[in-house]
C-alpha positions in Angstrom: 222.9 11.2 -45.9 221.7 12.2 -49.5 218.3 13.6 -48.4 216.5 10.7 -50.3 213.0 9.6 -49.1 212.4 6.2 -47.8 210.5 5.4 -51.1 214.1 5.5 -52.8 214.2 1.6 -52.2 211.2 1.2 -54.2 212.4 3.0 -57.3 212.6 0.8 -60.4 216.1 1.7 -61.3 217.6 1.2 -57.9 215.8 -2.3 -57.7 217.2 -3.2 -61.0 220.7 -2.3 -60.1 220.4 -4.4 -56.9 219.1 -7.4 -58.8 221.9 -7.1 -61.4 224.4 -7.0 -58.7 222.8 -10.0 -56.8 219.9 -11.7 -58.4 218.7 -13.1 -55.1 218.6 -9.9 -53.2 215.7 -9.3 -51.0 213.7 -6.3 -52.0 212.8 -3.8 -49.2 209.7 -1.5 -49.1 209.8 1.9 -47.6 207.8 0.9 -44.6 210.5 -1.7 -43.9 213.3 1.0 -44.1 211.4 3.4 -41.9 210.9 0.7 -39.2 214.7 -0.1 -39.4 215.6 3.5 -39.1 213.1 4.1 -36.2 214.8 0.9 -34.4 218.3 2.3 -34.8 217.2 5.5 -33.3 215.7 3.7 -30.3 218.9 1.8 -29.8 221.0 5.0 -29.8 218.6 6.6 -27.5 218.9 4.0 -25.0 222.7 4.1 -25.2 222.6 7.9 -24.5 219.9 7.3 -21.5 222.3 4.7 -20.1 225.1 7.2 -20.3 223.1 9.9 -18.5 222.3 7.4 -15.8 225.9 6.9 -15.1 226.8 10.7 -15.0 227.3 11.7 -11.5 227.5 15.4 -12.3 225.3 17.9 -14.0 224.2 18.3 -17.7 224.5 21.8 -19.4 222.2 22.6 -22.2 222.1 24.6 -25.4 219.1 25.3 -27.5 218.1 27.3 -30.5 215.3 27.7 -32.9 215.7 27.0 -36.6 213.4 28.1 -39.5 212.9 26.0 -42.7 212.7 27.3 -46.2 208.8 27.0 -45.7 209.0 28.8 -42.5 208.4 25.8 -40.1 210.2 26.2 -36.9 212.4 23.5 -35.4 214.0 23.3 -32.0 217.4 21.8 -31.3 218.4 20.7 -27.9 221.9 19.7 -27.2 223.4 18.2 -23.9 227.0 18.9 -22.7 228.4 16.8 -20.0 231.4 14.9 -18.5 230.8 11.1 -18.7 232.1 8.6 -16.1 235.5 8.4 -17.6 236.0 12.2 -17.3 235.6 12.8 -21.0 233.7 15.9 -22.3 230.6 14.6 -24.3 228.2 16.5 -26.5 224.9 14.9 -27.8 222.1 16.4 -29.8 219.1 15.1 -27.8 216.3 16.5 -30.0 215.7 18.2 -33.3 212.0 18.5 -33.4 209.1 20.4 -34.9 208.1 23.4 -32.8 204.3 24.0 -33.0 203.1 27.6 -33.0 202.8 29.9 -31.0 206.6 30.3 -30.3 206.0 32.2 -27.1 208.4 32.0 -24.1 205.9 30.0 -22.3 205.5 27.4 -25.1 209.2 27.1 -25.4 209.7 26.4 -21.8 207.0 23.8 -21.9 208.7 22.1 -24.8 212.0 22.1 -23.3 210.6 20.7 -20.1 208.8 17.9 -21.7 212.0 16.9 -23.8 214.0 16.8 -20.5 211.4 14.6 -18.8 211.7 12.4 -21.9 215.2 11.8 -21.3 214.8 11.8 -17.5 217.4 14.4 -17.0 215.3 17.2 -15.4 216.9 16.7 -12.1 220.5 16.9 -13.6 220.3 20.3 -15.3 222.9 22.8 -14.5 222.6 25.6 -17.0 220.8 26.5 -20.2 222.5 28.6 -23.0 220.3 30.5 -25.4 220.6 33.6 -27.7 219.2 37.0 -26.7 215.7 36.8 -28.2 213.1 38.3 -25.9 211.0 35.0 -26.0 214.1 33.2 -24.7 214.2 35.4 -21.6 210.5 34.6 -20.8 211.2 30.9 -21.5 214.2 30.5 -19.2 212.5 32.4 -16.5 209.5 30.0 -16.7 211.7 26.9 -17.0 213.9 28.0 -14.2 211.1 28.6 -11.8 209.5 25.2 -12.7 212.7 23.4 -12.0 213.5 25.6 -8.9 210.0 24.8 -7.3 210.9 21.0 -7.4 214.4 21.8 -6.0 216.1 20.5 -9.1 218.5 23.4 -9.7 221.9 23.8 -8.4 222.9 26.9 -6.4 219.3 28.0 -6.4 219.4 28.5 -10.2 222.1 31.2 -9.9 223.9 29.9 -12.9 221.0 28.4 -14.9 220.5 30.9 -17.4 223.5 31.7 -19.7 223.6 34.0 -22.8 225.2 32.8 -25.9 228.6 34.7 -26.2 228.9 34.2 -30.0 225.4 35.6 -30.4 226.4 38.7 -28.3 229.6 39.2 -30.3 227.6 38.8 -33.5 225.2 41.7 -32.3 228.2 43.8 -31.4 229.8 43.4 -34.8 226.7 43.8 -36.7 226.1 47.1 -35.0 229.6 48.3 -36.0 229.1 47.1 -39.5 226.1 49.4 -40.0 228.6 52.4 -40.0 230.0 50.9 -43.2 227.0 49.3 -44.5 226.8 51.1 -47.9 230.5 49.8 -48.9 229.5 46.3 -47.6 226.4 46.2 -49.5 228.1 47.2 -52.6 230.6 44.5 -52.2 228.0 41.9 -51.5 226.1 42.9 -54.6 229.4 42.8 -56.7 230.0 39.2 -55.3 226.3 38.3 -56.3 226.8 39.9 -59.7 229.6 37.4 -60.6 229.0 34.4 -58.5 225.3 34.2 -58.1 224.4 35.2 -61.7 222.8 32.6 -64.0 224.3 34.6 -67.0 227.5 32.8 -68.2 228.3 36.0 -70.1 228.9 37.9 -66.6 231.0 35.0 -65.2 233.1 34.8 -68.4 233.7 38.6 -68.4 234.9 38.2 -64.8 237.2 35.4 -65.8 238.6 37.4 -68.7 239.3 40.4 -66.4 241.3 38.1 -64.1 243.5 37.0 -67.0 243.9 40.6 -68.1 245.0 42.0 -64.9 247.0 38.8 -64.1 245.8 38.1 -60.5 247.5 35.0 -59.3 244.7 34.0 -56.9 243.0 30.7 -56.9 240.7 31.4 -54.0 237.2 32.1 -55.0 234.6 34.7 -54.2 232.4 34.0 -51.2 228.9 34.9 -50.3 228.0 36.0 -46.8 225.0 35.1 -44.5 223.7 38.4 -43.0 223.3 36.9 -39.5 226.9 35.7 -39.4 229.5 38.4 -39.1 232.4 36.0 -39.6 231.0 35.1 -43.2 230.9 38.8 -44.0 234.4 39.1 -43.0 235.5 36.0 -45.2 233.3 37.6 -48.1 235.3 40.9 -47.6 238.6 39.1 -47.6 237.9 37.2 -50.8 236.5 40.3 -52.6 239.6 42.4 -51.6 241.9 39.8 -53.5 240.0 40.6 -56.7 239.8 44.4 -56.1 241.8 45.4 -59.3 239.5 42.8 -61.3 236.3 44.4 -60.1 237.7 47.7 -61.0 238.4 46.7 -64.5 234.9 44.9 -64.8 233.4 48.4 -64.3 235.1 49.4 -67.6 234.4 46.2 -69.6 230.8 45.5 -68.4 228.4 48.5 -68.6 225.8 46.4 -66.5 228.0 46.2 -63.4 227.0 49.1 -61.3 228.0 48.0 -57.7 231.8 49.0 -57.6 232.5 50.9 -54.3 233.7 54.4 -54.7 237.2 55.4 -53.6 235.8 56.8 -50.4 233.9 53.7 -49.5 
């Protein structure tokens, strides 16, 4: 939960706290904790497998690749299905390291292996992916493999679904290019105040808030370039402080990102 290593239980301070609270406490090693976590994982995995065995319908899948801060790629595979009690269920089946190369064929093989591990390759209805070119190759290869075994419903007509959120994001990002200069200045303005390690800049901004009497408690927000809705939220928060930024131009000579009247 707190991103602590298994070695956490062997730290001197932690063991001292445990022994202080309960002198007869049994100390654990990192290997014991690791084994306990893996046992809990296997128990939960068996529960999900049992749930799949009782599903009479089909399972829809979503998958995506995620890059870590050190550029390692991970695949997330999620199942969506209706259980025996007619309740919609969603389960993350795998969040696993994806060995290079990240080609369409490699992605297809990885997903197929994961499906076989869960024994649901014969229950797949659809697979939703974003619009990356490698995904087109991947879904075609996977669909052909499943179709050859007669495992797809309606001859795979509904197997490949494109992520609507990703399509919407592409549309919005294309539209934002027409006002990109203004957005970039607002982004830099937010970074100047919120992302700065200089307490002087932050204090100048707070002083400007008091000076122009902006009765807003909502803070500024950074955006994420690949998520248009975060850009929308950033613009909304920045507009609330428009008069503050205008005054900051006059009081802070280092601030150069204020949009022009036309922008």
